[in-house]
N, C-alpha and C positions, 0 to 999 in steps of 0.2 A: 504493500500500500504506500502511495506517495505521501510524503510529508506535506503539511499545510504550507510551509515556507516554499517548498518546491513548486507547488501548484500556483502559488501567488506569483512567483518569479516567471513561470511559464505564461500566465495570463498577461503579465506586464510586457513580456517579450512579444506575445501575439498582438497586443494592443499597439505596441510601438511599431511593429511591422505594418499594421493596418493604417496607422496614421502616416507613416512614411510613404506608403503607396498612394494614399489619398492626396497628400501634399504634392507628390510627384505628378500625379494626373492633373491636378489643378494648375500647377506651374506650366505643364506642357500645353494645356488648353489656352492659357494666358499668352504663351509665347508664340503659338501657332500663327496668328495674323501678322505679327511682327516679323516672324522668320521668313515670310514670303517676300519681304522688301529687299532693297539693295544692301542695306546694312546688316540685315538678318542673314543674308547669304554669305557676306564677308565674315560674319561672326562664326557661322557654322564651318566655314573653310579653315578658320584659325583655331577652332575649338580643340583639335588634337594637340596643338602647340601649347595652349593654355593649360590643358590637363597635365602635360609633362612638367610644367613649371610649378605645379602644386607640390606641397610636401607629400612624400610617399604615403603617409598615414591618411591623407585626405583623398587619395585617388580611389579608394574603395577596395573591397575584397576581390571583386571581379577583375579589377586591373591586375592585382598581384597574381591571381590564378592564371590569367591570360599570359602574363609575362613568364610565369613558370612553365606553362604548357608550350609556349613558343620556344623556350630554350630546349625542351625535350624534343621538339621537332627539328632542331638543328640550327635555329637562328641565334646569332650572336647577341651579346648583352644589349648593345645599342639598338640593333634592329628589333629585338624583342620588346624593348621599352617603347620604341616608336609605334610598332604595330599594336601593342596593348593599349596605348593612348588613342590610337585611331579606332580600335574596337569600341572603347568607351564612348568616343564621340559619335560613332555611327549608331550606337544604342540610343543615345539621347536624341539624335536626329530622327530616328525611326519613330520614337514616341511622340515627337512634335508633329511629324508629317502625318501621323494617323488622324490628326485633327485638321489637316489641310486638304485631304482628298476630296471633301465635299461630295461623297459618293451619291448623294441624292440628285446631283446635277450631271446628267449624262454628257453634256457638252464639255463641262469642265473636266470630268474624269477622262473622257476620250482624248482631250487635248493633252492631259497629263501623261497618259500611257503612251501616246504617240510621240512624245518628246523624249522617251527613253530609247537609247540606242539599242537596236536589235542586232544581236551577234549570232548568226547561224551560218558559219563559213561553209558547211557541207550540205546545206539545204535539207537538214534532217526534218524540220517541221513540215515542209511540203511533202516529203516522203511519207511521213507518219499519217497523212490524210488518206493514203491509198489503201491502208489496211486498218483493222481495229487496233487501237493503241491506247495504253494507259500512260498518263503523264505523271511522272514522279518529280516533285520539286524538292529543293534543298532549303533548309532554314538559313538562308543567306540574304544579306542586304535587307531591303524592305519587302519581306516575303509575302505580305498580303497583296501588295501592288503587283507582284509577280503573277498571282492568279488573275488579276484584272487585265494585265498585259496579254496573257495567253488567251483569255476568253474573248477579248476584243479582236484578236487576230483571226479567230476561226470564222469561216463563212457562216452566216446565220441562215436559218435557225438551227440550233443544235441543243441537245439535252445534256447538261453537265451534272455530275454528282461530285461534291467537294467535301470529303470528310475532314474535320478539323479537331484539334485537341481542345481548343478553347470554345467549345460549344455552348457553355454556360454564359459566355460573355456576349451580351446583347449587341454591343457595338460591332464586334467581329462578324457575328452572324448577319446582321443587317447590312454591313458593308459588302459581303459576298452576295447576299440576296439582291442587292441593288444592281448587280451586274446583268440582271435580266433586261435592264434598259438597253443593252446592246442587241436585243432581239432574240435572246436565248431563254431556255428554261434552266434554272439553277436550283438544285436541291442541296441544301447544307445538311450534313450528317455529323453525328458524334463519333469520333474515332474510338472512344471508349465504350461504345455500345457493344455488348457481348455478341450481337448478331451482325456486326458491321461487315464482316467478310462475306457473309451470305447476301447481304444487301448490295454490296459492290458487285458480286457475281451476277445477281439478278439484273442490276442496272446495265452492266456491260452486255448481257444477253439481249436486252431490250434495245441496244444500239446507243446507249449513253456513253459519254466520255468521262472517265473518272480522273480527276486531278487531285492528287494526294501528296502530302509531304512525307518523304520516304526515309528521312534520316532521324527519326525519333529513336532514342535509346529504349531498351526494354522497360526501364523504370527510371523515375526521378524521385528520390526520397521515398515517400510512402505510395506514390502513384505508380501503378504498373499498367503498361499499355498493351501487353499482349505476349504472345509466344516468342521465345528467343530463337534466333537463327545464328549459328556460329559462322565466323568469318575472320578477316584480318583488317585492321585499320592502323595505318602508319607503322607497319611492320610489327604489330603486336596482335596476339589473339584478342578478338573482340566479339561482342554479340550485338546483332541488329534486330529490329522488330520484324518478325516473320509476317508476311501478309501480301503486300502489293505485288512483288515480283513473282511469288508463288502462285497468286491468283492469275496473273498474266500468263504464266507458263501453262497453267491448267486449262485456261480458256482459249489458248492459241493466239494471244495478243502480243504485239510488240510493246516495247517500253521506251518512252521518250524522256530523257533526263534533262532538266532545265533548272535554272536558278538565276536570281537577280543579284547584282553587285551594286552596292551603294557607293557614292562618292560624297565627301563633305561639301555641303552647299550645292550639290547637283542632283540630277534625276537618276543617274547611274546607268547601268547596262543590263539588258536581258540576254542571258547566254543560253543557247540550245547546244548542249554538250555531247549528247550521244543518242543514237537510235539503236536499241538492242533488239535484234530480230528474235522471233520466237524460237526457243530451244528448251532444253530441260531446265527445271528450276535451279539446280546447282550451277549450270553454265550461265544462265541469265544473272543469277545473284553475283557470281564472280565478276562478270563484266560490269555490272552496276557498281559494285564496290570499288573496282579499279578506277572507273571513270569518276566516281564521286570523290575518291581520295585525291586524284589529280586536281580536280576543280577546287577542292578546299585548300590544298597545298599552295595553289597559285595566289590565293588571297585569304589567308586564314582569319584575318581581322574581320571579315564579313560574316563569319560563321557564328550563329547565335550560341552554339554549344562549345565554343572555344574555352570558356571558363569552366565548363562542366564536362569536359572531355572524358573524365574518369568514369562517367556513367556508362560509357560504351564498353568498359573493361570489367564491370561487375559481372560475375557469373550467376546466372539465374537458373532455377530449376525448370525443367520442361513442363509443358502444360499438363500432361497426363498425371503428374505427381500432385498437381494443385486441383484437379477436377473434383475429387471428393470433398474439398473444402468449400466449394461453391454452393450457394443456396440451390435447392432442388429446382426452383423456378427458372434458374438461369442455365442449368446444365444443357438443356436441349438446344438453346439458342446459340451457345458458344461453339464456334468452329475451330478445332485445333489446327 
């Protein structure tokens, strides 16, 4: 049994985190209109330099973790410090820009996504339109705008299914649902739904295009996202979330790997990095992992999980060992 003093401290910590998040959200909303002007753009461009000038204790725990992980990836001390500051700046910029998209105005949103540089050197996107394909995104740059950029690019009308981890966040769900203004049908789904794999397979069989973020770790803290799949990340044994690639292999789909890269004070670039043809699940997973790793290595500061990279190296028990622990009502809906 926990001591009263311990419970009180935990409540205080929880309250402090809630207040911190609330203040951060209010500050970002206040800064959003100002950030769109000339001086706001200059400030965002210089933000990484300002972060590096702060005392180390003021740069935050994420900065220190990023710097540490960058060193393990082979970056020198100076380069690791520079990229860690850039990562912190891009995190702040993404939080501010979430309030600038004005997703309710299709003209504004279309102008925004068309101002993003489209990088598809091998024409993978056009090739993916010839056969059923699942789009796998990375948590890089301003990842919500990556969904908007892709949806706007497809010929209308099309049916999309977009499973997300932040399904409980009304702002995120509404932002994605607003993409129907481009002439499509967009279904937002909960990636933590026990029956999400079955829902995705049914959607694909009906002719829908699934856009899903594929670089979720198996778990973050107490939150578990699904069945583990063994692989390698940055030359170390790692576990990824089993699901999208395996579903694509089972249904005969290709896989299109894409991701956004942000730039301080700019709109960034949308990269179409690989088109993985249908093959066995292990073959497709291996190709995805190699393409994903190269993409992250080129610009690690853009990766949301840079500060939490260790989550991919935690060893999780397979699904079947956890099935008896699930409530009876959920066992039928969960697809291993």
